[in-house]
C-alpha positions as CSV (number, residue, x, y, z in Angstrom):
1,V,-0.9,11.3,2.2
2,E,1.9,10.7,-0.5
3,V,2.3,14.3,-1.0
4,W,2.8,14.7,2.8
5,K,5.7,11.8,2.4
6,H,7.4,13.6,-0.1
7,A,7.3,16.8,1.8
8,R,8.8,15.5,4.7
9,E,11.4,13.7,2.8
10,S,12.6,17.0,1.0
11,K,12.1,19.1,4.0
12,S,9.4,21.4,2.5
13,A,8.3,24.5,4.1
14,Y,4.7,22.9,3.6
15,E,5.3,19.6,5.7
16,N,3.2,20.9,8.6
17,V,0.2,22.1,6.4
18,L,0.4,18.8,4.4
19,G,0.6,16.8,7.6
20,K,-2.7,18.3,8.8
21,H,-4.5,17.7,5.3
22,A,-3.2,14.0,5.5
23,A,-4.8,13.8,9.2
24,R,-7.9,15.1,7.9
25,A,-8.0,12.4,5.2
26,C,-7.3,9.8,7.7
27,A,-10.3,11.1,9.9
28,A,-12.7,11.3,6.9
29,M,-12.0,7.9,5.9
30,D,-12.1,6.5,9.4
31,K,-15.8,8.1,9.6
32,F,-16.5,6.7,6.2
33,A,-15.4,3.1,7.4
34,S,-17.4,3.5,10.7
35,Q,-20.7,3.8,8.3
36,C,-19.5,1.4,5.8
37,E,-17.7,-1.7,6.6
38,I,-16.0,-2.4,3.4
39,G,-14.0,1.2,3.9
40,S,-12.3,-0.3,7.0
41,P,-9.5,-2.0,5.2
42,R,-8.7,1.3,3.3
43,S,-8.9,3.3,6.3
44,K,-6.3,1.1,7.9
45,L,-3.9,1.4,4.9
46,L,-4.3,5.2,5.0
47,R,-3.9,5.2,8.9
48,G,-0.8,2.7,8.4
49,R,0.5,5.2,5.6
50,C,0.1,8.1,8.0
51,L,1.7,6.7,11.1
52,E,4.6,5.2,9.1
53,I,5.3,8.9,7.6
54,A,5.2,10.1,11.2
55,G,7.8,7.8,12.2
56,D,5.5,5.4,14.4
57,R,6.4,2.0,12.8
58,K,5.1,-0.3,15.5
59,K,1.6,1.2,15.3
60,A,1.9,1.2,11.4
61,I,2.7,-2.3,11.1
62,A,-0.2,-2.8,13.4
63,A,-2.7,-0.8,11.2
64,Y,-1.6,-2.5,7.8
65,R,-2.0,-6.0,9.6
66,T,-5.5,-5.1,10.7
67,G,-6.3,-3.9,7.3
68,L,-5.0,-7.2,5.7
69,E,-7.2,-9.1,7.8
70,Q,-10.2,-7.2,7.4
71,A,-9.6,-7.2,3.4
72,R,-9.2,-10.9,3.4
73,E,-12.4,-11.3,5.9
74,L,-14.3,-9.3,3.5
75,G,-13.4,-10.7,0.3
76,L,-12.1,-7.7,-1.1
77,P,-8.8,-8.7,-3.3
78,F,-8.2,-5.2,-4.5
79,E,-7.7,-3.8,-1.1
80,E,-5.8,-6.9,0.0
81,A,-3.4,-6.2,-2.9
82,L,-3.1,-2.6,-2.1
83,I,-2.2,-3.1,1.5
84,L,0.2,-5.8,0.5
85,Y,1.8,-3.5,-2.1
86,Y,2.3,-0.5,0.3
87,R,3.7,-2.9,2.8
88,G,6.1,-4.0,0.5
89,I,7.5,-0.7,-0.6
90,S,7.1,1.1,2.7
91,A,10.1,1.4,4.6
92,V,8.8,-0.6,7.5
93,G,9.9,-4.2,7.7
94,I,12.7,-6.8,6.7
95,A,13.9,-6.9,3.1
96,H,12.8,-10.6,2.5
97,Q,9.1,-9.9,4.0
98,K,8.8,-6.8,1.8
99,R,9.7,-9.0,-1.3
100,T,7.1,-11.5,-0.2
101,Y,4.7,-8.9,0.3
102,L,5.3,-7.4,-3.1
103,Q,4.9,-11.1,-4.7
104,E,1.8,-11.8,-3.0
105,A,0.4,-8.2,-4.3
106,H,1.6,-9.0,-7.8
107,G,-0.5,-12.3,-8.0
108,L,-3.7,-10.4,-6.7
109,F,-3.1,-7.6,-9.2
110,W,-2.3,-10.2,-12.0
111,R,-5.6,-11.8,-11.3
112,L,-7.3,-8.7,-11.1
113,R,-5.5,-7.4,-14.5
114,C,-4.6,-4.2,-12.9
115,R,-1.9,-3.2,-15.0
116,Y,-1.0,0.1,-13.3
117,Y,0.2,-2.1,-10.2
118,L,1.7,-5.0,-12.4
119,D,4.0,-2.8,-14.1
120,D,5.3,-1.3,-11.1
121,L,5.6,-4.4,-9.2
122,E,7.1,-6.2,-12.2
123,K,10.2,-3.5,-12.3
124,R,10.5,-3.7,-8.5
125,L,10.5,-7.6,-8.6
126,G,12.9,-7.9,-11.7
127,M,10.5,-9.6,-13.9
128,S,12.0,-8.5,-17.2
129,P,12.6,-10.5,-20.6
130,D,16.0,-11.0,-19.6
131,S,15.0,-12.6,-15.9
132,G,13.4,-15.5,-17.2
133,K,10.3,-14.6,-15.6
134,M,7.4,-13.7,-17.6
135,S,5.7,-10.4,-17.0
136,F,2.1,-9.4,-17.5
137,S,2.7,-7.6,-20.7
138,E,4.3,-10.8,-22.1
139,M,1.5,-13.0,-21.2
140,Y,-0.9,-10.7,-23.3
141,R,1.0,-10.0,-26.6
């Protein structure tokens, strides 16, 4: 899906082919989610990303919202954090809402000790030694 996004942004000749692959990935994830409930939040995230990239922001927001609710109901903090992360970095939404999503994602990823996402979020949120906010790296030196 992310490769398709980059292809669209760069007006690549492969945009259509990659869009079809992204649609198949969404369909496969939807099928998995229909068989296994814990796959549903990730399915909604993937669907939301595809809808957002295709330009259907209203449906993308609805998919993200549904996925977030499902992740919380099922007690899946990583899925919840991932949806918040993508919601925060996406083009969909108001700036202060996006920051709130990123802060919530940071809190969850911090609890889960997911260094990959923490490093990125700390850059996006301006958590550097100069900012006065303690980063994940600083807490565990």
